[in-house]
C-alpha positions in Angstrom: -28.3 1.6 23.8 -26.3 4.4 22.2 -28.4 6.8 20.1 -27.6 7.2 16.4 -26.7 10.9 16.8 -23.6 10.1 18.9 -22.3 7.9 16.1 -23.0 10.5 13.5 -21.3 13.2 15.6 -18.1 11.0 15.8 -18.3 10.4 12.1 -18.8 14.1 11.3 -15.8 15.0 13.6 -13.6 12.4 11.8 -14.7 13.8 8.4 -13.9 17.4 9.2 -10.6 16.4 10.8 -9.7 14.5 7.7 -10.7 17.4 5.4 -8.8 19.9 7.6 -5.7 17.7 7.6 -5.9 17.1 3.8 -6.0 20.9 3.1 -3.4 22.0 5.7 -0.7 19.4 5.6 2.1 19.5 3.1 3.4 16.0 3.7 2.1 13.2 1.4 1.9 10.7 4.2 -0.1 13.1 6.4 -2.4 13.8 3.5 -2.9 10.0 3.0 -3.8 9.6 6.7 -6.3 12.4 6.3 -7.9 10.6 3.3 -8.1 7.5 5.4 -9.9 9.4 8.2 -12.5 10.5 5.6 -13.0 7.0 4.3 -13.3 5.6 7.9 -16.0 8.2 8.7 -18.0 7.0 5.7 -17.6 3.4 6.9 -19.0 4.4 10.3 -22.0 5.9 8.5 -22.6 2.7 6.5 -22.6 0.6 9.6 -24.7 3.0 11.7 -27.4 3.5 9.1 -27.6 -0.2 8.5 -28.0 -0.9 12.2 -30.7 1.7 12.8 -32.6 1.7 9.6 -32.4 -2.0 8.7 -31.5 -3.9 11.9 -31.9 -7.4 10.5 -30.0 -7.0 7.3 -26.3 -6.7 6.5 -26.1 -4.5 3.3 -24.5 -1.6 5.2 -21.9 -3.8 6.8 -21.1 -5.4 3.4 -20.7 -1.9 1.9 -18.4 -1.0 4.9 -16.3 -4.1 4.4 -16.0 -3.5 0.7 -15.0 0.1 1.4 -12.4 -1.0 3.8 -11.0 -3.4 1.2 -10.9 -0.6 -1.4 -9.3 1.7 1.2 -6.6 -0.8 1.9 -5.8 -1.2 -1.8 -5.7 2.5 -2.2 -3.3 2.9 0.7 -1.0 0.3 -0.7 -0.8 2.0 -4.1 -0.4 5.4 -2.5 2.4 4.3 -0.3 4.2 2.6 -3.2 3.9 5.9 -5.1 5.2 7.9 -2.1 8.2 5.5 -1.8 9.0 5.9 -5.5 8.8 9.7 -5.1 11.1 9.6 -2.1 13.6 7.5 -4.0 13.7 10.0 -6.8 13.8 13.3 -5.0 14.6 12.4 -1.3 11.6 14.3 -0.1 7.8 13.8 0.2 6.7 17.4 0.6 4.1 18.5 -1.8 5.9 21.7 -2.8 8.9 19.7 -4.0 7.0 17.6 -6.5 7.6 20.1 -9.2 11.2 18.8 -9.3 9.8 15.6 -11.0 8.8 17.6 -14.1 12.4 18.1 -15.1 
């Protein structure tokens, strides 16, 4: 059986990669992928803590499934916004978003 610490190390690594990617990338799609990594690390934590703290219950798994649903909806809305931005200014770099103010 795999120990809980290994799952938490993977989750922590995913969280920090997501945070690093969000703050260093200038492309809106790369930033969206970084946010998804952060949300997936939270889902791993829900499932792991549910399994190790409450093995017979499913609350953590239901939270993880709900979070995955919210994440999918958030991704769909974000991609729609990014497509709309691309149609207007033909670029999805963050530094070029000031052009939309004019």
